[in-house]
N, CA, C and O atoms as a DFTB+ gen file, in Angstrom:
276 C
 N C O
     1  1       1.036      -0.984       0.245
     2  2      -0.140       0.165      -0.212
     3  2       0.999       1.424      -0.111
     4  3       2.024       1.466       0.569
     5  1       0.559       2.209      -0.835
     6  2       1.413       3.572      -0.634
     7  2       0.364       4.589      -0.157
     8  3      -0.824       4.389      -0.410
     9  1       0.764       5.665       0.522
    10  2      -0.007       6.806       1.090
    11  2       0.901       8.048       0.202
    12  3       2.112       8.246       0.106
    13  1      -0.347       8.790      -0.405
    14  2       0.040       9.956      -0.814
    15  2      -1.103      11.139      -0.563
    16  3      -2.288      10.873      -0.362
    17  1      -0.604      12.378      -0.603
    18  2      -1.253      13.119      -0.304
    19  2      -1.867      14.003      -1.421
    20  3      -1.147      14.332      -2.364
    21  1      -3.220      14.422      -1.361
    22  2      -3.797      15.136      -2.375
    23  2      -4.293      16.449      -1.866
    24  3      -4.638      16.812      -0.742
    25  1      -4.225      17.092      -3.089
    26  2      -4.656      18.588      -2.568
    27  2      -5.957      18.908      -3.212
    28  3      -5.866      19.042      -4.432
    29  1      -7.194      19.074      -2.687
    30  2      -8.321      19.174      -3.264
    31  2      -8.497      20.341      -3.907
    32  3      -8.547      21.383      -3.254
    33  1      -8.600      20.344      -5.095
    34  2      -8.835      21.850      -5.658
    35  2     -10.143      21.932      -6.153
    36  3     -10.529      23.045      -6.511
    37  1     -10.750      21.168      -6.226
    38  2     -12.452      21.572      -6.777
    39  2     -13.180      20.618      -5.655
    40  3     -12.792      19.469      -5.444
    41  1     -14.118      21.134      -5.062
    42  2     -15.020      19.784      -3.986
    43  2     -16.075      19.271      -5.000
    44  3     -16.992      18.590      -4.541
    45  1     -16.045      19.499      -6.195
    46  2     -16.529      18.384      -7.013
    47  2     -16.041      16.591      -7.164
    48  3     -16.646      15.581      -7.525
    49  1     -14.614      16.877      -6.668
    50  2     -14.150      15.377      -6.639
    51  2     -13.995      14.780      -5.532
    52  3     -13.217      13.826      -5.521
    53  1     -14.725      15.187      -4.219
    54  2     -14.980      14.641      -3.126
    55  2     -16.102      13.454      -3.564
    56  3     -15.676      12.338      -3.266
    57  1     -17.221      13.435      -4.099
    58  2     -18.189      12.427      -4.445
    59  2     -17.275      11.283      -5.437
    60  3     -17.722      10.137      -5.480
    61  1     -16.268      11.537      -6.062
    62  2     -15.630      10.777      -7.059
    63  2     -14.523       9.633      -6.227
    64  3     -14.237       8.462      -6.480
    65  1     -13.930      10.889      -4.784
    66  2     -13.154       9.848      -4.319
    67  2     -14.039       9.007      -3.374
    68  3     -13.585       7.942      -2.956
    69  1     -15.415       9.464      -2.968
    70  2     -16.156       8.690      -2.163
    71  2     -16.111       7.561      -2.656
    72  3     -15.597       6.596      -2.092
    73  1     -16.783       7.534      -4.061
    74  2     -16.992       6.357      -4.731
    75  2     -15.890       5.163      -4.810
    76  3     -16.154       3.964      -4.728
    77  1     -14.525       5.768      -4.995
    78  2     -13.734       5.059      -5.233
    79  2     -13.311       4.174      -3.621
    80  3     -13.066       3.005      -3.324
    81  1     -13.380       5.209      -3.027
    82  2     -13.503       4.401      -1.145
    83  2     -14.622       3.381      -1.163
    84  3     -14.395       2.362      -0.511
    85  1     -15.685       3.453      -1.731
    86  2     -17.233       2.634      -1.607
    87  2     -16.753       1.259      -2.348
    88  3     -17.114       0.223      -1.791
    89  1     -15.962       1.131      -3.572
    90  2     -15.302       0.347      -4.154
    91  2     -14.085      -0.351      -3.718
    92  3     -13.381      -1.049      -4.447
    93  1     -13.844      -0.048      -2.153
    94  2     -12.693      -0.364      -1.395
    95  2     -11.343      -0.439      -2.406
    96  3     -10.496      -1.328      -2.319
    97  1     -11.301       0.874      -3.564
    98  2      -9.761       0.933      -3.963
    99  2      -9.241       1.825      -3.356
   100  3      -8.026       1.828      -3.558
   101  1      -9.708       2.915      -2.428
   102  2      -8.953       3.617      -1.609
   103  2      -9.272       4.096      -0.449
   104  3     -10.481       3.953      -0.270
   105  1      -8.729       4.620       0.459
   106  2      -9.036       4.973       2.009
   107  2      -8.897       6.306       2.170
   108  3      -7.768       6.779       2.037
   109  1      -9.930       7.108       2.463
   110  2      -9.838       8.317       2.638
   111  2      -9.432       8.866       3.935
   112  3     -10.245       8.436       4.754
   113  1      -8.473       9.687       4.578
   114  2      -8.227       9.797       5.816
   115  2      -8.203      11.421       5.807
   116  3      -7.564      12.005       4.932
   117  1      -8.913      12.128       6.799
   118  2      -8.875      13.471       6.642
   119  2      -7.890      13.658       7.487
   120  3      -8.050      13.014       8.524
   121  1      -6.873      14.328       7.447
   122  2      -5.813      15.196       7.982
   123  2      -6.413      16.027       9.367
   124  3      -7.601      16.348       9.396
   125  1      -5.672      16.284      10.287
   126  2      -6.104      16.778      11.498
   127  2      -5.849      18.180      11.331
   128  3      -4.656      18.438      11.166
   129  1      -6.633      19.156      11.328
   130  2      -6.272      20.418      11.094
   131  2      -5.070      21.376      12.232
   132  3      -4.086      22.112      12.160
   133  1      -6.020      20.711      13.280
   134  2      -5.198      21.019      14.601
   135  2      -3.687      20.733      14.548
   136  3      -2.857      21.380      15.187
   137  1      -3.422      19.764      13.776
   138  2      -1.649      19.505      13.714
   139  2      -0.671      20.637      13.133
   140  3       0.490      20.878      13.462
   141  1      -1.634      21.379      11.989
   142  2      -0.833      22.501      11.335
   143  2      -0.736      23.550      12.527
   144  3       0.248      24.290      12.532
   145  1      -1.870      23.692      13.735
   146  2      -1.882      24.769      14.937
   147  2      -0.791      24.488      15.956
   148  3      -0.686      25.304      16.873
   149  1      -0.003      23.500      15.928
   150  2       0.543      23.394      16.969
   151  2       1.995      23.145      16.652
   152  3       2.829      22.558      17.341
   153  1       2.135      23.736      15.414
   154  2       3.599      24.203      15.035
   155  2       4.299      25.261      16.232
   156  3       3.770      26.246      16.746
   157  1       5.587      24.728      16.464
   158  2       6.300      25.429      17.844
   159  2       7.005      26.362      16.953
   160  3       7.979      26.086      16.253
   161  1       6.433      27.451      17.051
   162  2       6.798      28.742      16.412
   163  2       8.140      29.110      16.817
   164  3       9.009      29.179      15.948
   165  1       8.461      29.394      18.216
   166  2       9.542      29.579      18.471
   167  2      10.774      28.772      18.366
   168  3      11.923      29.206      18.454
   169  1      10.368      27.416      18.148
   170  2      11.865      26.796      17.835
   171  2      11.970      27.148      16.417
   172  3      12.978      27.723      16.006
   173  1      10.881      26.806      15.548
   174  2      10.854      27.608      14.268
   175  2      11.513      28.688      13.736
   176  3      12.058      28.590      12.637
   177  1      11.542      30.014      14.563
   178  2      11.966      31.069      14.151
   179  2      13.151      31.431      15.119
   180  3      13.665      32.550      15.137
   181  1      13.569      30.307      15.984
   182  2      14.686      30.899      17.288
   183  2      15.535      31.285      16.113
   184  3      15.552      30.756      15.002
   185  1      16.198      32.248      16.532
   186  2      17.729      32.817      15.780
   187  2      17.565      33.278      14.644
   188  3      18.567      33.552      13.982
   189  1      16.478      33.456      14.196
   190  2      15.948      34.076      12.945
   191  2      16.360      35.883      13.178
   192  3      16.779      36.580      12.255
   193  1      16.175      36.285      14.302
   194  2      16.357      37.614      14.263
   195  2      17.246      37.666      15.277
   196  3      17.214      36.899      16.240
   197  1      18.173      38.674      15.089
   198  2      19.313      39.136      16.251
   199  2      18.769      40.034      17.472
   200  3      17.639      40.426      17.179
   201  1      19.075      40.386      18.430
   202  2      18.930      41.506      19.246
   203  2      19.382      42.565      18.938
   204  3      20.571      42.568      18.618
   205  1      18.710      43.722      18.914
   206  2      18.952      45.054      18.561
   207  2      18.744      46.249      19.493
   208  3      17.759      46.377      20.220
   209  1      19.806      47.151      19.401
   210  2      19.327      48.469      20.465
   211  2      17.833      48.876      19.968
   212  3      17.412      48.532      18.864
   213  1      17.190      49.529      20.754
   214  2      15.620      50.161      20.245
   215  2      16.090      51.308      19.250
   216  3      15.282      51.704      18.410
   217  1      17.518      51.924      19.317
   218  2      17.316      53.124      18.394
   219  2      17.863      52.667      16.929
   220  3      17.980      53.495      16.026
   221  1      18.174      51.361      16.765
   222  2      18.518      50.838      15.390
   223  2      17.268      50.439      15.060
   224  3      16.759      50.967      14.071
   225  1      16.564      49.498      15.759
   226  2      15.394      49.228      15.290
   227  2      14.273      50.607      14.844
   228  3      13.540      50.354      13.888
   229  1      14.168      51.584      15.289
   230  2      13.358      52.810      14.857
   231  2      14.251      53.421      14.047
   232  3      13.572      54.203      13.381
   233  1      15.543      53.528      13.672
   234  2      16.019      53.881      12.414
   235  2      15.468      52.998      11.387
   236  3      14.855      53.522      10.457
   237  1      15.599      51.780      11.429
   238  2      14.818      50.734      10.286
   239  2      14.122      51.389       9.707
   240  3      14.147      51.863       8.571
   241  1      13.064      51.453      10.991
   242  2      11.625      51.756      10.736
   243  2      11.160      53.014      10.163
   244  3      10.100      53.169       9.558
   245  1      12.284      54.137      10.471
   246  2      11.940      55.263       9.799
   247  2      12.400      55.334       8.165
   248  3      11.811      56.020       7.330
   249  1      13.524      54.519       7.904
   250  2      13.977      54.130       6.754
   251  2      13.302      53.775       5.632
   252  3      13.328      54.187       4.472
   253  1      12.431      52.568       6.444
   254  2      11.227      51.950       5.585
   255  2      10.380      52.883       5.383
   256  3      10.120      52.992       4.184
   257  1       9.573      53.958       6.365
   258  2       8.702      54.619       6.002
   259  2       8.985      55.561       5.175
   260  3       7.961      56.044       4.692
   261  1      10.057      56.086       4.761
   262  2      10.594      56.862       4.120
   263  2      10.528      56.611       2.677
   264  3      10.200      57.400       1.791
   265  1      10.961      55.154       2.568
   266  2      10.603      54.391       1.320
   267  2       9.674      54.266       0.789
   268  3       9.731      53.891      -0.382
   269  1       8.688      54.465       1.269
   270  2       7.538      54.425       0.993
   271  2       6.713      55.714       0.517
   272  3       5.756      55.576      -0.245
   273  1       7.085      56.889       0.959
   274  2       6.550      58.175       0.505
   275  2       7.375      58.476      -0.784
   276  3       7.167      59.508      -1.423
């Protein structure tokens, strides 16, 4: 048995997939949406930014804002 992930682009395909499941050709397992919410963002982005003095951050923000004008 192989496991693949399929992205549903059009909801009209769901009845087709359910028919295939009824014929015992495939098994549909819904993924747990909450699993994506449990990503540890602290671990994921730790070290992505370095600590900076507040004056440096303010200067960078001013430069960004001025570039938009």
